[in-house]
C-alpha positions in Angstrom: -2.3 15.7 12.9 -1.1 13.8 9.8 -3.0 10.9 8.3 -1.4 7.9 6.6 -3.9 5.9 4.6 -3.2 2.2 3.9 -5.4 0.9 1.2 -5.2 -2.9 0.6 -6.9 -5.9 -1.0 -6.0 -9.5 -0.6 -7.4 -12.8 -2.1 -5.2 -15.4 -0.4 -4.0 -13.5 2.7 -0.6 -12.4 1.6 -1.4 -8.8 0.9 -3.5 -8.6 4.1 -0.5 -9.7 6.1 1.7 -7.2 4.3 -0.8 -4.4 4.9 -0.9 -5.2 8.6 3.0 -5.1 8.6 2.9 -1.7 6.9 0.6 -0.5 9.7 2.7 -1.9 12.5 5.8 -0.3 11.0 4.1 3.1 10.8 2.8 3.0 14.3 6.2 1.8 15.7 8.1 4.7 14.1 5.5 7.2 15.3 6.0 5.8 18.9 9.8 5.9 18.5 9.7 9.5 17.4 7.4 10.2 20.3 4.9 11.5 17.7 2.1 8.9 17.9 -0.5 11.5 18.8 0.4 13.4 15.6 -0.1 10.5 13.2 -3.3 8.7 12.5 -2.7 5.4 10.7 -5.8 4.3 8.9 -5.9 0.8 7.2 -8.9 0.3 4.9 -9.9 -2.5 2.5 -9.9 -1.1 -1.1 -13.6 -1.8 -1.6 -14.5 0.1 1.5 -12.3 3.2 0.9 -14.3 6.2 -0.3 -12.7 9.1 -2.2 -13.1 11.3 0.9 -10.5 9.1 2.7 -8.0 9.7 -0.1 -8.6 13.4 -0.1 -8.2 13.6 3.7 -5.0 11.6 3.9 -1.5 13.2 3.8 0.3 10.1 2.5 -0.5 6.6 1.2 0.5 3.0 1.3 -1.1 0.8 -1.4 -0.9 -3.0 -0.9 -2.4 -5.6 -3.3 -1.8 -8.8 -5.1 -1.0 -9.1 -8.8 -3.5 -11.2 -10.7 -2.9 -12.2 -14.3 -0.1 -9.6 -14.6 -2.2 -6.7 -13.2 -3.9 -5.5 -10.0 -6.7 -7.4 -8.6 -10.1 -6.2 -9.5 -11.0 -4.7 -6.1 -7.9 -2.6 -6.0 -8.3 -1.5 -9.6 -11.9 -0.6 -8.8 -10.7 1.5 -5.9 -8.5 3.5 -8.1 -11.2 3.8 -10.8 -13.7 5.0 -8.2 -11.4 7.5 -6.5 -9.2 8.7 -9.3 -11.1 11.7 -10.6 -12.3 12.9 -7.2 -8.7 13.1 -6.0 -7.2 14.4 -9.2 -5.6 17.8 -8.8 -6.2 17.7 -5.0 -3.5 15.4 -3.7 -0.4 16.3 -5.8 2.9 16.1 -4.1 1.9 13.8 -1.3 4.1 10.8 -0.6 3.2 7.2 -1.4 4.7 3.7 -1.4 3.5 0.4 -2.7 3.7 -3.3 -1.7 2.7 -6.1 -4.1 2.2 -9.8 -3.5 2.9 -11.9 -6.5 3.5 -15.4 -7.7 6.6 -15.0 -9.9 6.5 -11.4 -11.2 4.7 -8.5 -9.7 6.1 -5.8 -12.0 2.9 -5.4 -14.0 0.8 -4.5 -11.0 3.6 -2.3 -9.6 3.8 -0.4 -12.9 0.0 -0.1 -13.0 -0.1 1.6 -9.6 2.9 3.7 -10.4 1.2 5.1 -13.5 -1.9 5.9 -11.6 0.1 7.6 -8.9 2.0 9.6 -11.5 -1.4 10.8 -12.8 -2.3 11.9 -9.4 1.1 13.6 -9.2 2.0 11.7 -6.0 5.6 11.4 -4.9 7.2 8.0 -4.6 8.8 7.8 -1.2 10.5 4.4 -1.9 10.7 1.7 -4.5 7.9 -0.8 -4.4 8.2 -3.9 -2.2 7.3 -6.9 -4.5 7.0 -10.2 -2.6 7.1 -13.2 -4.9 5.9 -16.5 -3.5 6.6 -18.7 -6.5 3.1 -20.0 -7.0 2.7 -21.5 -10.5 -0.2 -24.0 -10.5 -3.8 -23.0 -10.0 -3.8 -24.9 -6.7 -0.7 -23.0 -5.5 -2.1 -19.6 -6.7 -5.4 -20.0 -5.0 -4.0 -21.4 -1.7 -3.9 -19.4 1.5 -0.5 -17.7 1.9 1.9 -17.1 4.7 4.3 -14.3 4.1 7.9 -14.9 5.0 9.4 -13.0 8.0 11.9 -11.2 5.7 9.0 -9.7 3.6 7.1 -8.8 6.7 10.2 -6.9 7.9 10.5 -5.1 4.6 6.8 -4.0 4.9 7.3 -2.8 8.4 10.3 -0.8 7.3 8.3 0.7 4.4 5.4 1.6 6.8 7.9 3.2 9.1 9.5 5.2 6.3 6.2 6.6 5.2 5.3 7.5 8.8 8.7 9.2 9.3 8.3 11.1 6.0 4.9 12.5 7.1 6.1 13.3 10.6 9.3 15.1 9.5 7.9 16.7 6.5 10.6 15.2 4.3 
C-alpha cells in the first residue's frame, strides 16, 4: 500500500477547492488503474498534519495560497514543524505543488520548492499556480471560486502523483 499525502491550507476557499481536486484526481487514476486498494489518499489541513504523517507517506501534494509574496502562515508553520523530523528520512519521494495567488504565486512556489529541495524530494511536475487577479483588499479577502480549467489542472496533477506512486516511476 502506498500513501499519497495532500497537505493544504486555505484562507478564502481557493486552495481548499484545489486540494479537493488534487484528491479527486488521485482517486480517479487509482480507480482507472484498478489499483484503488493499493493507494491511500490522505488530505490533511496543514495545521493538523503531524510529522509522523509526512514520514509515513510515499508522496506529497502541497497546496496553499500565496500571501504577501510567500506562503500563508499555517502552511509555513507546517513546514517549520515537520522539517527536521523528516529531514534525511524522505529523500527521493515525489511531490508536486499547487498555489492559489492573486497576480503572482512564484514567491510561494519558490519557497516550497526550496524546502522540498532541502528534504531532497523529487519534483514530479511543475507547480500549478492559479492566479485569480485579486488586487484590492476586498478582492483579496473575498471568498473565491476556482475556475473549472484550474480544477482540471489540479485533478490532472493529483492523478499524475497517484500514477507515479502506483507505477514506481
